C-alpha positions, 0 to 999 in steps of 0.5 A: 069653400066652407071652413072647418075647425076640426079638433083631433087628439091624434093626428098624423104624423103619429101613426096608429089606428086612432089616426086614420079616421081624422086624416081621412076627413082631412084628405077627402073634405075639400073635394066635397067644398070643406077645407078643414083647419087641424087642432091637434096635439104637438109632438108624438110622444111614444107613440110611432110616427109617419112623416110620409102622410103629411105629404097627402095633405099638402095644399088640403088643410091647415094644421095648428099643433097645440101643446098639451098640458102636463099632468105630472106637475099639476099635483105639485102645484096642488100641493102648494096650494094647500100647504097649510094644514100641513104646516098646521098638524106639524105645528101641532104635532099631530101627524105627518104633513101629508094632507096636501100630497093626500089631496092632490093625489085624490084630486088627480085620481078621482076628480072627474075629467080632471086628468084630460082636461089639464092635458088637452081640454084646457090648452084646446079650448084656449087655443081654438077661441083665439082662432075662431075670433081671427078667422070665419069658421062654418062648422065645428067638427070634434073628434073622440077620444079623449072626450074632453075634444068632445066637451071642448067642441060643445064649450065652443059651439056654445059660446060662438053659436056654430053648428057643430059635429061630435064624431063619438066614433065608439061608445062611451059609457059601455063596452071594453073601454068604459072602466069608470074608477068611482061611481062619481066619475061614471056619473059625471061621463054619462051626464056629459054624453046626454049633454053632448048627443042633446046639443050637437047638431048630428052624433056620428058613430062608426058602426050602424049597431052603436048607432042604433043602440044609441037611438034606442036611449034617447028620444026624438029629435035627438035620436035623428040627429044620431047617425053612422059614418063607417071608417074606410080604406084608400086603395091607392095606399096599397097599389105600390106595394110588391106581393111576396111568392110563396108556395102554390100549393100552400093555403097560408092563413095570416093574423095581422096585429097583436094579441089582447085579452079580447083576442085570446087566440086559444079557440082559433089554434085549437081549430087549426089543429082539428083541420090538421088532421085531413089537411097535410101539414105542408099545405095549411100554415098559420102565421101570426105577425105581431105581438103574441104575449101573453099567449107565446106558451100556446103557441106551438111552432110546429103549428103556427109561425110568428114574426114580431111586429113590423112596419105598416108597410111589411104588414101590408106586405103580409096581407097581401101575400096571404091567402086568408086573413084572420080576424080574431075578435073575441069581445062577447059582452057590451061593445060588439057592436063596434068595427075594429079598424083592422078590418079595413085594413084586411078589406084593402088587401082584397083577400078573403077574411076568417072572421072568428068574431061575435056572430051578431057584432059589427065586424061581423055585419060588416064582412057580410055588407061586403061578401068579404068571408065568412063568420065563425062566432068564438066558441066552436072550434069545429065551426072554424076548423070546417070554415078553415077547410073551405078555403 
């Protein structure tokens, strides 16, 4: 069996969307002749945890947990290093002694990559070098984000002459998560992205649309090494969950998740008001499960039911008890090529999907590939209302 060193900041028992992909690889790669050793962070911080997930990995992989670096103490260390100008200014009565404090703040907030390097890149690189010297590995697999994981994979590959895979997942330098604070930080990220694409034996994205965009940005042979591996779901995780019974004469639409600035429900709510004009109220309900701020004022209790955030098992129950699941993703700018993680949970529930998403985006592509539902776009409430009445 070949050995893989997998660098994954987010990994079980952490339980949020970023852990599902490395968890799935760790669970199933042994079936294909690869045994992973996972380098991941120690502790869960403020995130939810699910210890049961680790039971699925028993005897399948080794897990090494690394204490992340302390970003909060690093500025204090820097201020200590630059105390001399403060003392000089104070001696000469030339102003308040805040030179070192200002320098520390500027370095922490504007020095490209420094926070990720201190928090994750430096401790991971040190631990990885140590374990590679002690054990034979055939491949390095680094998965983002944070991007420090990919930079660590690049450095390890160069140092030990090992092949490596850059599992970039989603767009690095465009899309909803791309918001560099300065041109210098933008340039730093773009440079590292190009270095990784050029050096990695394969660069992997979760959406074929993202893959195609990146292929168009580079020349061969780099383009031929850019591939896509979508996320997925495991039906075995859902089978034991019972399906609650409800009124057979009522069509229940459910949105399970949290509303954000990219998930504005206004057009969806308008569409349901239009659909209700020709459908009796007791035959059509819309249920939101999750956080709805900052849109509470839009919700009419006569039109919409709301349940606050629930556990993972409870959310699966809601999905499986629904008649139609609502996917809401209003990203219209660069970044619509991404496939949302929620769609795989919906597919596992095996219920039809009403996809209020960009018609040429990644979510729409997967809905059509799987014939899992109707895609309506995000701007026309009449078109959405027509789809609602279709169900």
